[in-house]
C-alpha positions in Angstrom: 176.2 -60.9 56.9 174.1 -63.3 54.8 172.2 -61.9 51.9 169.9 -64.8 51.5 168.3 -64.6 54.9 164.8 -63.1 54.7 163.9 -60.1 56.8 161.8 -61.1 59.8 158.4 -59.2 60.6 155.4 -58.1 58.6 155.2 -55.8 55.6 153.0 -52.7 55.6 150.8 -54.3 53.0 150.1 -57.3 55.3 149.4 -55.1 58.3 146.9 -53.1 56.2 145.1 -56.2 55.0 144.9 -57.6 58.5 143.5 -54.3 59.8 141.0 -54.2 57.0 139.7 -57.7 57.8 139.3 -56.8 61.4 137.5 -53.6 60.6 135.0 -55.5 58.4 134.4 -58.0 61.2 133.9 -55.4 63.9 131.5 -53.5 61.7 129.5 -56.7 61.2 129.4 -57.4 64.9 128.4 -53.8 65.7 125.4 -53.9 63.3 124.3 -57.3 64.8 124.5 -55.8 68.2 122.5 -52.7 67.3 119.9 -54.9 65.5 119.7 -57.0 68.7 119.0 -54.0 70.9 116.4 -52.7 68.5 114.6 -56.0 68.5 114.8 -56.2 72.2 113.1 -52.7 72.6 110.5 -53.8 70.1 109.7 -57.1 72.0 109.5 -55.1 75.3 106.9 -52.7 73.8 104.9 -55.6 72.3 104.8 -57.3 75.7 104.0 -54.2 77.8 101.8 -52.2 75.5 98.9 -55.0 75.5 99.0 -55.3 79.3 98.9 -51.6 79.7 95.9 -51.4 77.3 94.1 -54.1 79.1 94.6 -52.4 82.5 93.5 -49.1 81.1 90.5 -50.6 79.4 89.4 -52.3 82.6 89.6 -48.9 84.3 87.5 -47.4 81.6 84.8 -50.1 81.9 84.6 -49.3 85.5 83.7 -45.5 84.9 80.2 -44.2 85.0 78.6 -43.3 81.6 79.2 -39.5 82.2 82.8 -40.0 83.0 83.5 -42.0 79.9 84.9 -39.2 77.7 88.0 -38.7 75.4 91.0 -38.4 77.5 94.7 -39.0 77.7 97.7 -39.2 80.0 100.7 -41.3 81.1 101.5 -44.3 83.1 103.8 -42.7 85.8 107.4 -43.4 86.5 107.0 -47.2 86.2 106.3 -47.0 82.5 108.1 -43.8 81.5 107.7 -42.9 77.9 104.3 -44.7 77.5 101.1 -42.5 77.0 97.5 -43.4 76.5 94.7 -41.6 74.6 91.1 -42.6 74.4 88.4 -41.6 71.9 84.8 -42.4 72.9 82.0 -42.2 70.3 78.3 -43.2 70.2 77.5 -46.1 67.8 74.9 -45.8 65.1 73.8 -49.0 63.4 70.6 -49.8 61.5 70.9 -53.4 62.3 71.1 -52.9 66.0 68.2 -50.4 65.9 67.5 -48.7 69.4 70.1 -50.9 71.2 72.9 -48.8 69.3 71.9 -45.7 71.2 73.2 -47.3 74.5 76.5 -48.6 72.8 79.7 -46.7 73.0 82.9 -47.4 71.0 86.1 -46.9 73.0 89.3 -46.5 71.0 92.4 -46.8 73.1 95.9 -46.0 71.8 99.1 -46.8 73.7 102.1 -44.9 72.4 105.8 -45.0 73.2 108.3 -42.2 72.7 105.9 -39.7 71.0 104.2 -42.3 68.7 107.5 -44.0 67.7 105.5 -47.3 68.5 101.8 -47.5 69.0 99.4 -50.1 70.0 95.6 -49.8 69.5 92.6 -51.5 71.2 88.9 -51.1 70.4 86.1 -52.1 72.6 82.4 -51.6 72.8 80.6 -50.8 76.1 76.9 -51.0 76.9 76.0 -47.8 78.8 72.6 -47.2 80.3 71.7 -43.5 80.8 
């Protein structure tokens, strides 16, 4: 048997270094994946919330003046997790004078997952009594 022939295979130190490098790379990939999922959910909300708000605001503008009150609800099974809430107030303004008596401010809030994300829309409606 020759004594000058090196042993074949890897040492424990080489294996530990290789596993450490792989672990660091996998952690970086996992963080990137998690960040991508989060950004995707954020973009979905930023796309759906304005459309839902416009739809709900159109419904509010079609209501009669006595039906226009503070309210809230959901969007059904199609948009699970999304809720809406309205706040309706009379407008008072010295500049508008008597016209302000017939003006209502409508604040609409679209929320996702119990206010994890929110979108707000404000509109004014002329209401004749």
